[in-house]
C-alpha positions, 0 to 999 in steps of 0.5 A, spaced: 438 529 286 441 529 293 437 522 294 439 520 288 447 521 289 446 517 296 443 512 292 449 511 288 453 512 294 449 506 297 451 501 291 458 503 290 459 502 298 456 495 297 460 490 293 455 485 294 450 490 291 454 491 285 455 484 284 448 483 283 447 489 278 453 486 274 451 479 274 443 481 273 445 485 267 449 479 264 443 474 266 438 479 263 441 479 256 442 471 256 435 470 258 432 476 253 436 473 247 434 466 248 427 464 244 422 460 249 425 464 255 421 470 257 424 476 262 417 475 266 418 468 267 425 468 269 424 474 274 418 470 277 423 464 278 427 468 282 422 471 287 423 465 292 431 467 292 429 474 294 426 472 300 433 471 303 436 477 300 437 484 302 431 488 299 436 493 295 440 487 293 433 483 291 430 489 287 436 492 284 438 485 281 430 484 278 430 491 275 436 490 272 434 483 269 428 486 266 432 492 263 437 487 260 432 482 258 429 487 253 435 489 250 437 481 250 431 480 245 434 484 240 439 479 239 435 473 237 431 478 233 437 480 229 441 474 229 435 468 228 429 472 226 426 470 232 425 475 237 427 473 244 421 477 247 415 480 244 418 487 245 423 485 240 418 483 234 418 489 230 426 489 231 426 483 226 423 487 220 430 490 219 435 487 224 434 480 221 435 483 214 441 487 216 444 480 219 442 477 212 446 482 208 452 480 212 452 486 217 449 483 224 454 487 228 452 493 225 445 491 227 447 489 234 451 495 236 445 500 233 440 496 238 445 497 244 446 504 242 438 505 241 436 501 247 441 504 252 439 511 250 431 510 250 432 506 257 436 512 260 430 517 257 425 513 261 429 512 267 429 520 268 422 520 267 421 515 272 425 518 277 422 525 277 415 523 275 414 518 280 416 523 286 412 529 283 406 524 282 407 521 289 407 528 292 401 530 289 397 523 291 400 523 298 394 526 301 389 521 298 384 518 303 381 511 302 376 513 297 381 516 293 385 510 293 379 505 291 378 510 286 385 509 283 384 501 284 378 501 280 380 505 275 386 500 274 382 494 274 378 497 268 383 500 264 388 494 265 382 489 263 380 493 257 387 495 254 391 488 255 389 483 250 384 483 244 377 482 247 374 487 252 370 481 255 376 476 256 380 482 259 374 483 264 373 476 266 381 475 267 381 481 272 375 478 275 378 471 276 384 474 279 380 478 284 376 472 286 382 468 287 385 474 291 379 473 296 381 466 298 383 466 305 382 471 311 377 477 310 381 484 309 378 487 315 375 482 320 380 476 318 374 471 317 376 465 313 373 465 306 373 461 300 377 455 303 372 450 302 375 446 308 382 446 306 387 448 311 392 450 307 387 455 304 386 459 310 392 463 309 390 465 302 394 463 296 401 465 296 404 470 290 410 466 288 407 459 286 402 463 282 407 467 279 411 461 277 405 457 275 402 462 270 408 465 267 413 459 267 410 453 267 404 455 262 410 458 257 414 452 258 407 448 256 406 452 250 414 452 248 413 444 248 407 444 244 410 448 239 416 444 239 411 438 238 408 441 232 414 443 229 416 436 228 421 435 234 426 439 231 432 440 236 433 447 235 429 453 236 434 458 232 435 459 225 441 460 222 446 465 225 449 470 220 457 471 220 461 477 219 459 484 221 460 491 222 459 497 226 455 504 225 459 509 222 459 516 225 455 519 220 450 513 221 450 514 228 448 522 227 443 520 222 439 515 227 440 520 233 433 524 232 430 517 231 432 515 237 430 521 241 423 521 238 422 514 239 424 514 246 419 520 247 414 515 244 416 509 248 416 513 255 409 516 254 406 509 252 410 506 258 406 510 263 399 508 261 398 501 264 397 495 260 400 497 253 407 495 254 413 495 250 410 491 244 406 497 242 411 502 243 416 498 239 411 498 233 408 505 234 415 508 234 417 504 228 410 506 224 411 513 226 419 513 223 417 509 217 412 514 215 417 520 216 422 517 212 423 519 205 424 512 203 419 508 206 419 503 201 426 501 204 424 499 211 424 492 212 430 491 207 435 493 212 435 500 214 439 502 220 433 507 223 428 500 223 433 498 228 434 504 232 426 506 232 423 500 236 429 498 240 429 505 243 422 505 244 421 499 247 426 500 252 424 507 254 418 503 257 422 500 262 422 506 267 415 509 266 412 503 267 414 503 274 411 510 275 404 508 277 407 502 281 412 507 286 407 513 286 400 509 286 402 502 288 399 500 282 403 496 277 402 497 270 405 491 267 407 484 269 414 485 271 412 491 275 406 486 278 412 481 280 416 487 283 411 489 287 410 482 290 418 483 292 416 490 295 411 487 299 415 481 301 420 485 304 415 489 308 415 495 303 409 499 302 409 502 295 405 508 294 405 515 295 408 514 302 414 511 300 418 517 299 416 519 306 419 513 310 426 514 310 428 506 310 423 505 303 426 512 301 433 510 301 431 503 298 428 506 292 433 511 290 438 505 291 433 502 286 433 508 281 441 508 281 441 500 280 437 501 274 442 507 271 448 503 272 445 497 269 443 500 263 451 502 262 453 495 264 448 491 259 450 497 253 457 494 254 455 487 254 451 488 248 455 493 244 462 488 245 459 481 246 452 480 243 455 476 237 458 472 241 452 471 246 448 469 240 453 464 237 453 461 244 446 461 245 445 458 238 448 451 240 444 450 246 438 445 244 431 446 247 432 439 250 437 442 255 433 448 257 426 446 258 428 440 263 432 445 267 426 450 267 421 445 269 425 442 275 427 449 277 419 451 277 418 445 282 424 447 287 422 455 286 415 454 288 417 449 294 423 454 297 418 460 298 415 457 304 417 450 304 410 448 303 408 442 298 401 445 297 405 451 294 407 446 289 400 443 287 398 451 287 403 452 282 402 446 278 394 448 277 396 455 276 400 453 270 395 448 267 390 454 268 395 459 265 396 455 259 388 454 258 388 462 259 393 463 254 390 458 249 383 461 249 386 469 249 385 471 256 390 475 259 394 472 265 397 479 266 391 482 267 389 476 272 396 477 276 395 484 277 388 484 279 390 478 284 396 483 287 391 489 288 385 486 290 386 485 297 388 492 298 382 495 294 377 491 298 380 494 304 380 501 302 373 500 299 370 498 306 374 503 310 371 508 305 364 506 307 366 505 314 368 512 314 362 515 310 355 517 312 353 517 305 355 510 303 357 509 296 355 516 294 361 518 297 365 517 291 360 522 287 362 527 293 370 527 292 372 530 286 379 526 285 375 519 286 370 522 281 376 524 276 379 517 276 373 513 275 371 518 270 377 517 266 377 509 267 370 509 264 372 514 258 378 509 257 373 503 257 368 507 252 373 508 247 376 501 247 369 499 246 368 504 240 375 502 237 373 494 238 366 495 235 369 499 229 375 494 228 
């Protein structure tokens, strides 16, 4: 707890850091509330900016944008029946129904309360869970590390997306692309095909912007064309409103508590994410309800359950990242890139190094402050934000995003080649998404592949038994066994479906 208090002290003694947290909360809510923009895409566009920032400022800002963006998605879901984020899809069922009944204020305030409490539960689990797991894994050697990476590849491949084969292909593609450039141990140049700019490998930033921003932009434009070029992606904005009564707040508190636990547990598991948590909590609470037939017609519990669950995912999804160095979600993978850009090696040793320990606890404190800030913004200002967003046509938003992509890709290393990489990655990401291949699996594999290769070759060098060393290490064998078990369960589940 002392370290966490020190994290708060660091933030409150740094006005610039607090400014980033407050600004990030507002930006995150706006991004989440805007259909067509995704939080992951926004964070990807901002990564080049973090190159010139203090690492704590950069990480604090990005984590708060991610948190506030999850809540922001509920604004579009409730007011426009168009979830601003995939995680808010379940919120549309009862949230928009409440809005159509003339009570958008009640739905928005319920979402703010549920989101903040769920997020708080998730962050408590993150703070204590990451430290505990890191203390357990700090004695891992290269064999155990590679087993963790291998299990991550298999689990992410099988649980992200609807097809196991496509998940494995996307993950394999990410690994192959990561092999471009210098060899992990000897520095020999590989897969450059004589192109000088590939000798150093592919940079994370243009890949991020291309696959998550350009590809998303292309899909949104395609949807606009198919819809006849309508000038707005928003529905009619309901007016009027209310707020939940004290009795209603007491009634939804058990729902929020149960749903937060569901979301927190799902958040720890790589690849499942907020959408799964939201629908799981919604289904669970509907089955517990005395009047399940009323769900979908505007019951307040139908807003509280998915919103608390999808926000509770935020903290626990960072546990594999901080404790093991393995991102469990797209946003965690982007944040891992920011850690690495600033020379901070995530994993078990992150709490042993004094500098990285101070940054991580500041990161925790920023997340907790961010929850309070976006709650206040959402509780008192969500309706106003919705009205402002409804007046902004896509023909204004999309060109600005398009130009920002080129500027961000170039600014990372002031290299025109990165702009070409971003453009190609955007086209590749668009084709992947249109054909059901996971860009998230590709990205996570790309980020982890170099370190996984290094650990694998290091373990073989240190071992006299070659690959059999993985059968002699109980921890490594356990991780591989868990991954194979998940793969088998997913194959069985898909074959039944």
